MDTraj code that builds the backbone (N, CA, C; nanometers):
import mdtraj as md
import numpy as np

residues = "MET LEU THR LEU TRP ASN GLY SER ALA PRO THR GLU GLU ARG LEU ASP GLU MET LEU SER ASP VAL CYS GLY VAL PRO LEU ASN LEU THR LEU PHE LEU THR LEU PHE ALA GLN LYS LEU GLN ASP VAL ASP PRO PRO GLU THR ILE ASN ASN ALA PHE GLN CYS MET ASP ILE GLU ASN SER GLY THR VAL ASP ALA GLN ASP LEU ARG VAL TRP LEU VAL THR LYS GLY GLU PRO ARG LEU THR ASP ALA GLU VAL ASP GLU ILE PHE SER ARG MET THR ILE LYS ASP GLY ARG LEU GLU TYR ASP ALA PHE THR LYS MET LEU GLN ASN LYS LYS SER".split()
xyz = np.array([
    [0.0848, -0.1175, 0.0000],
    [0.0000, 0.0000, 0.0000],
    [0.0893, 0.1238, 0.0000],
    [0.0537, 0.2175, -0.0782],
    [0.1265, 0.3432, -0.0855],
    [0.0891, 0.4295, 0.0333],
    [0.1900, 0.4756, 0.1059],
    [0.1643, 0.5655, 0.2181],
    [0.2502, 0.6889, 0.2035],
    [0.2007, 0.7959, 0.2581],
    [0.2767, 0.9199, 0.2589],
    [0.3714, 0.9186, 0.3771],
    [0.4634, 1.0139, 0.3803],
    [0.5609, 1.0215, 0.4891],
    [0.4938, 1.0312, 0.6247],
    [0.3773, 1.0908, 0.6324],
    [0.3093, 1.1035, 0.7611],
    [0.2354, 0.9762, 0.7993],
    [0.2455, 0.8709, 0.7169],
    [0.1860, 0.7425, 0.7489],
    [0.0445, 0.7234, 0.6989],
    [-0.0152, 0.8266, 0.6400],
    [-0.1525, 0.8134, 0.5912],
    [-0.1522, 0.7730, 0.4441],
    [-0.2546, 0.7019, 0.4042],
    [-0.2690, 0.6630, 0.2641],
    [-0.3366, 0.7770, 0.1884],
    [-0.2819, 0.8164, 0.0733],
    [-0.3443, 0.9248, -0.0029],
    [-0.4739, 0.8789, -0.0684],
    [-0.5652, 0.9724, -0.0890],
    [-0.6899, 0.9422, -0.1595],
    [-0.6613, 0.9344, -0.3090],
    [-0.7545, 0.8756, -0.3842],
    [-0.7413, 0.8697, -0.5307],
    [-0.7219, 1.0092, -0.5882],
    [-0.8026, 1.1034, -0.5370],
    [-0.7952, 1.2405, -0.5881],
    [-0.6576, 1.3013, -0.5609],
    [-0.6047, 1.2762, -0.4413],
    [-0.4732, 1.3311, -0.4052],
    [-0.3640, 1.2682, -0.4913],
    [-0.3725, 1.1378, -0.5156],
    [-0.2746, 1.0726, -0.6027],
    [-0.2800, 1.1308, -0.7430],
    [-0.4013, 1.1467, -0.7973],
    [-0.4145, 1.2067, -0.9302],
    [-0.3520, 1.3455, -0.9335],
    [-0.3780, 1.4226, -0.8297],
    [-0.3236, 1.5585, -0.8220],
    [-0.1709, 1.5558, -0.8159],
    [-0.1155, 1.4710, -0.7289],
    [0.0303, 1.4637, -0.7141],
    [0.0958, 1.4170, -0.8434],
    [0.0390, 1.3138, -0.9048],
    [0.0997, 1.2589, -1.0248],
    [0.0827, 1.3503, -1.1444],
    [-0.0288, 1.4206, -1.1541],
    [-0.0444, 1.5129, -1.2662],
    [0.0493, 1.6314, -1.2505],
    [0.0771, 1.6697, -1.1267],
    [0.1733, 1.7773, -1.1041],
    [0.3116, 1.7369, -1.1530],
    [0.3491, 1.6123, -1.1310],
    [0.4824, 1.5651, -1.1667],
    [0.4893, 1.5268, -1.3137],
    [0.3905, 1.4541, -1.3615],
    [0.3962, 1.3963, -1.4957],
    [0.3230, 1.4777, -1.6013],
    [0.2393, 1.5702, -1.5589],
    [0.1660, 1.6517, -1.6537],
    [0.0327, 1.5938, -1.6965],
    [0.0059, 1.4688, -1.6622],
    [-0.1222, 1.4048, -1.6931],
    [-0.1624, 1.3183, -1.5745],
    [-0.2934, 1.2973, -1.5540],
    [-0.3349, 1.2072, -1.4466],
    [-0.2814, 1.0662, -1.4723],
    [-0.2288, 1.0043, -1.3707],
    [-0.1691, 0.8721, -1.3837],
    [-0.2064, 0.7911, -1.2615],
    [-0.2721, 0.6771, -1.2823],
    [-0.3033, 0.5929, -1.1675],
    [-0.1963, 0.4852, -1.1531],
    [-0.2013, 0.4141, -1.0430],
    [-0.0990, 0.3147, -1.0137],
    [-0.0957, 0.2056, -1.1199],
    [-0.2112, 0.1620, -1.1645],
    [-0.2162, 0.0565, -1.2655],
    [-0.1475, 0.1012, -1.3936],
    [-0.1753, 0.2232, -1.4360],
    [-0.1116, 0.2754, -1.5564],
    [0.0387, 0.2876, -1.5364],
    [0.0801, 0.3391, -1.4214],
    [0.2226, 0.3514, -1.3921],
    [0.2903, 0.2155, -1.4002],
    [0.2322, 0.1161, -1.3354],
    [0.2936, -0.0160, -1.3327],
    [0.2971, -0.0791, -1.4711],
    [0.1928, -0.0580, -1.5483],
    [0.1897, -0.1111, -1.6840],
    [0.3001, -0.0479, -1.7678],
    [0.3105, 0.0840, -1.7603],
    [0.4151, 0.1541, -1.8351],
    [0.5535, 0.1120, -1.7885],
    [0.5699, 0.1003, -1.6567],
    [0.6992, 0.0608, -1.6022],
    [0.7358, -0.0798, -1.6488],
    [0.6414, -0.1722, -1.6457],
    [0.6680, -0.3096, -1.6889],
    [0.7070, -0.3131, -1.8365],
    [0.6387, -0.2347, -1.9185],
    [0.6738, -0.2284, -2.0600],
    [0.8149, -0.1737, -2.0773],
    [0.8480, -0.0752, -1.9976],
    [0.9807, -0.0157, -2.0068],
    [1.0882, -0.1146, -1.9649],
    [1.0599, -0.1959, -1.8646],
    [1.1577, -0.2944, -1.8201],
    [1.1870, -0.3962, -1.9295],
    [1.0858, -0.4317, -2.0084],
    [1.1067, -0.5294, -2.1147],
    [1.2053, -0.4770, -2.2183],
    [1.1930, -0.3534, -2.2538],
    [1.2775, -0.2953, -2.3569],
    [1.4020, -0.2284, -2.3008],
    [1.4053, -0.2051, -2.1741],
    [1.5111, -0.1324, -2.1052],
    [1.5437, -0.0037, -2.1804],
    [1.4562, 0.0912, -2.1612],
    [1.4707, 0.2220, -2.2229],
    [1.5894, 0.2976, -2.1646],
    [1.6190, 0.4117, -2.2222],
    [1.7272, 0.4942, -2.1685],
    [1.7024, 0.5267, -2.0211],
    [1.8093, 0.5494, -1.9456],
    [1.7956, 0.5770, -1.8021],
    [1.6979, 0.6895, -1.7703],
    [1.6950, 0.7933, -1.8535],
    [1.6058, 0.9061, -1.8266],
    [1.4596, 0.8618, -1.8269],
    [1.4239, 0.7739, -1.9179],
    [1.2858, 0.7271, -1.9286],
    [1.2462, 0.6470, -1.8055],
    [1.3332, 0.5569, -1.7632],
    [1.3045, 0.4747, -1.6455],
    [1.2987, 0.5625, -1.5211],
    [1.3947, 0.6527, -1.5063],
    [1.3940, 0.7413, -1.3895],
    [1.2706, 0.8301, -1.3878],
    [1.2251, 0.8740, -1.5038],
    [1.1025, 0.9545, -1.5088],
    [0.9836, 0.8761, -1.4555],
    [0.9764, 0.7474, -1.4876],
    [0.8675, 0.6638, -1.4354],
    [0.8755, 0.6560, -1.2832],
    [0.9954, 0.6371, -1.2300],
    [1.0118, 0.6330, -1.0847],
    [0.9795, 0.7681, -1.0210],
    [1.0211, 0.8760, -1.0840],
    [0.9985, 1.0088, -1.0268],
    [0.8506, 1.0389, -1.0113],
    [0.7677, 0.9793, -1.0944],
    [0.6232, 0.9984, -1.0808],
    [0.5719, 0.9430, -0.9491],
    [0.6406, 0.8454, -0.8931],
    [0.5993, 0.7859, -0.7661],
    [0.6811, 0.8388, -0.6483],
    [0.7834, 0.9160, -0.6756],
    [0.8725, 0.9690, -0.5716],
    [0.8218, 1.1061, -0.5284],
    [0.7195, 1.1052, -0.4447],
    [0.6500, 1.2271, -0.4044],
    [0.7439, 1.3263, -0.3365],
    [0.8350, 1.2756, -0.2563],
    [0.9255, 1.3619, -0.1802],
    [1.0517, 1.4002, -0.2578],
    [1.0634, 1.3522, -0.3815],
    [1.1809, 1.3805, -0.4633],
    [1.3102, 1.3416, -0.3915],
    [1.3078, 1.2227, -0.3291],
    [1.4215, 1.1745, -0.2507],
    [1.5173, 1.0892, -0.3319],
    [1.4758, 1.0485, -0.4522],
    [1.5593, 0.9594, -0.5319],
    [1.5449, 0.8139, -0.4910],
    [1.4461, 0.7862, -0.4037],
    [1.4259, 0.6496, -0.3564],
    [1.2793, 0.6096, -0.3681],
    [1.2580, 0.4783, -0.3674],
    [1.1233, 0.4219, -0.3602],
    [1.1229, 0.3170, -0.2502],
    [1.0067, 0.2907, -0.1955],
    [0.9931, 0.1883, -0.0929],
    [1.0180, 0.0520, -0.1570],
    [1.1166, -0.0210, -0.1053],
    [1.1546, -0.1491, -0.1647],
    [1.0408, -0.2500, -0.1593],
    [0.9657, -0.2519, -0.0507],
    [0.8548, -0.3471, -0.0397],
    [0.7449, -0.3149, -0.1403],
    [0.7150, -0.1866, -0.1587],
    [0.6155, -0.1479, -0.2593],
    [0.6619, -0.1900, -0.3989],
    [0.7899, -0.1667, -0.4286],
    [0.8429, -0.2053, -0.5594],
    [0.8342, -0.3563, -0.5770],
    [0.8666, -0.4317, -0.4723],
    [0.8562, -0.5783, -0.4783],
    [0.7132, -0.6200, -0.5144],
    [0.6171, -0.5646, -0.4433],
    [0.4769, -0.6001, -0.4684],
    [0.4399, -0.5679, -0.6128],
    [0.4792, -0.4519, -0.6609],
    [0.4478, -0.4128, -0.7984],
    [0.5097, -0.5090, -0.8991],
    [0.6367, -0.5427, -0.8792],
    [0.7054, -0.6297, -0.9739],
    [0.6462, -0.7704, -0.9755],
    [0.6000, -0.8172, -0.8596],
    [0.5467, -0.9534, -0.8486],
    [0.4003, -0.9615, -0.8917],
    [0.3219, -0.8576, -0.8647],
    [0.1779, -0.8675, -0.8900],
    [0.1280, -0.7873, -1.0094],
    [0.2002, -0.6854, -1.0509],
    [0.1491, -0.5968, -1.1555],
    [0.2353, -0.5929, -1.2810],
    [0.3616, -0.6246, -1.2679],
    [0.4533, -0.6117, -1.3801],
    [0.4215, -0.7077, -1.4930],
    [0.4619, -0.6722, -1.6107],
    [0.4502, -0.7591, -1.7278],
    [0.5868, -0.7645, -1.7929],
    [0.6551, -0.8739, -1.7895],
    [0.6138, -0.9981, -1.7251],
    [0.6264, -0.9866, -1.5737],
    [0.5419, -1.0586, -1.5036],
    [0.5488, -1.0594, -1.3577],
    [0.6714, -1.1378, -1.3145],
    [0.7398, -1.0834, -1.2165],
    [0.8573, -1.1505, -1.1633],
    [0.8175, -1.2374, -1.0449],
    [0.8987, -1.3374, -1.0187],
    [0.8778, -1.4194, -0.8998],
    [0.9485, -1.3526, -0.7827],
    [0.9141, -1.3951, -0.6617],
    [0.9846, -1.3430, -0.5447],
    [1.1333, -1.3734, -0.5539],
    [1.1676, -1.4905, -0.6062],
    [1.3091, -1.5274, -0.6200],
    [1.3812, -1.4330, -0.7162],
    [1.3148, -1.3953, -0.8256],
    [1.3756, -1.3019, -0.9209],
    [1.3945, -1.1641, -0.8574],
    [1.2954, -1.1208, -0.7814],
    [1.3075, -0.9917, -0.7132],
    [1.4182, -0.9993, -0.6087],
    [1.4257, -1.1113, -0.5356],
    [1.5336, -1.1293, -0.4378],
    [1.6695, -1.1173, -0.5050],
    [1.6835, -1.1772, -0.6232],
    [1.8101, -1.1709, -0.6961],
    [1.8442, -1.0265, -0.7336],
    [1.7459, -0.9545, -0.7839],
    [1.7673, -0.8138, -0.8195],
    [1.8048, -0.7335, -0.6954],
    [1.7261, -0.7496, -0.5891],
    [1.7492, -0.6721, -0.4676],
    [1.8814, -0.7075, -0.4013],
    [1.9303, -0.8306, -0.4211],
    [2.0582, -0.8693, -0.3604],
    [2.1738, -0.7892, -0.4190],
    [2.1532, -0.7338, -0.5371],
    [2.2559, -0.6519, -0.6024],
    [2.2428, -0.5039, -0.5685],
    [2.1384, -0.4706, -0.4949],
    [2.1083, -0.3311, -0.4649],
    [2.1365, -0.3002, -0.3186],
    [2.1610, -0.1738, -0.2907],
    [2.1699, -0.1275, -0.1529],
    [2.0322, -0.0771, -0.1127],
    [1.9768, -0.1398, -0.0104],
    [1.8469, -0.0981, 0.0419],
    [1.8717, -0.0462, 0.1823],
    [1.8449, 0.0820, 0.2014],
    [1.8706, 0.1459, 0.3303],
    [1.7386, 0.1950, 0.3878],
    [1.7119, 0.1551, 0.5107],
    [1.5872, 0.1932, 0.5777],
    [1.4649, 0.1573, 0.4931],
    [1.4733, 0.0433, 0.4230],
    [1.3606, -0.0031, 0.3431],
    [1.3422, 0.0704, 0.2118],
    [1.4363, 0.1567, 0.1752],
    [1.4252, 0.2375, 0.0535],
    [1.5342, 0.1970, -0.0454],
    [1.4998, 0.1987, -0.1713],
    [1.5912, 0.1631, -0.2784],
    [1.6140, 0.2860, -0.3660],
    [1.7392, 0.3147, -0.3950],
    [1.7703, 0.4276, -0.4833],
    [1.7414, 0.3858, -0.6272],
    [1.6463, 0.4528, -0.6894],
    [1.6067, 0.4078, -0.8221],
    [1.7085, 0.4407, -0.9295],
    [1.7963, 0.5358, -0.9073],
    [1.9021, 0.5615, -1.0045],
    [1.9948, 0.4402, -1.0132],
    [2.0280, 0.3815, -0.8987],
    [2.1118, 0.2612, -0.8967],
    [2.0388, 0.1438, -0.9620],
    [1.9082, 0.1344, -0.9380],
    [1.8268, 0.0291, -0.9990],
    [1.8298, 0.0443, -1.1510],
    [1.8148, 0.1662, -1.1984],
    [1.8176, 0.1937, -1.3419],
    [1.9532, 0.1573, -1.4013],
    [2.0606, 0.1937, -1.3319],
    [2.1954, 0.1605, -1.3808],
    [2.2144, 0.0096, -1.3888],
    [2.1613, -0.0641, -1.2900],
    [2.1719, -0.2090, -1.2922],
    [2.0990, -0.2650, -1.4147],
    [1.9812, -0.2104, -1.4461],
    [1.9074, -0.2553, -1.5642],
    [1.9865, -0.2282, -1.6916],
    [2.0505, -0.1141, -1.6980],
    [2.1296, -0.0795, -1.8156],
    [2.2478, -0.1749, -1.8313],
    [2.3126, -0.2099, -1.7208],
    [2.4252, -0.3035, -1.7260],
    [2.3791, -0.4422, -1.7684],
    [2.2604, -0.4810, -1.7258],
    [2.2050, -0.6114, -1.7619],
    [2.1769, -0.6177, -1.9117],
    [2.1384, -0.5047, -1.9704],
    [2.1072, -0.4980, -2.1137],
    [2.2331, -0.5183, -2.1978],
    [2.3464, -0.4679, -2.1492],
    [2.4716, -0.4729, -2.2264],
    [2.5247, -0.6137, -2.2420],
])
top = md.Topology()
chain = top.add_chain()
for i, resn in enumerate(residues, 1):
    res = top.add_residue(resn, chain, resSeq=i)
    for name in ("N", "CA", "C"):
        top.add_atom(name, md.element.get_by_symbol(name[0]), res)
traj = md.Trajectory(xyz[None], top)
């Protein structure tokens, strides 16, 4: 579940507002995950992948919640990853305080493509 820094879950309207402010168009979680999954298949340029993450990075911290990302990759991604596949990816990443730096994640994807 997506939560804000204050621990409360945002409403649909608030999410639409936050995401349209960042992305310029209303974007729901399903659309974000679908676009992100498509991007992972083709491994687009780093800017494209980071832009997808930035839409979910409300605080502009450069990080995403690792558990939320795991859930998305396992339940929403196309192709859906297994927990073992996510574990393998995460084992190569530094996760601090439950947060994953998406720039490092993007770089790992780029290295995997090469």
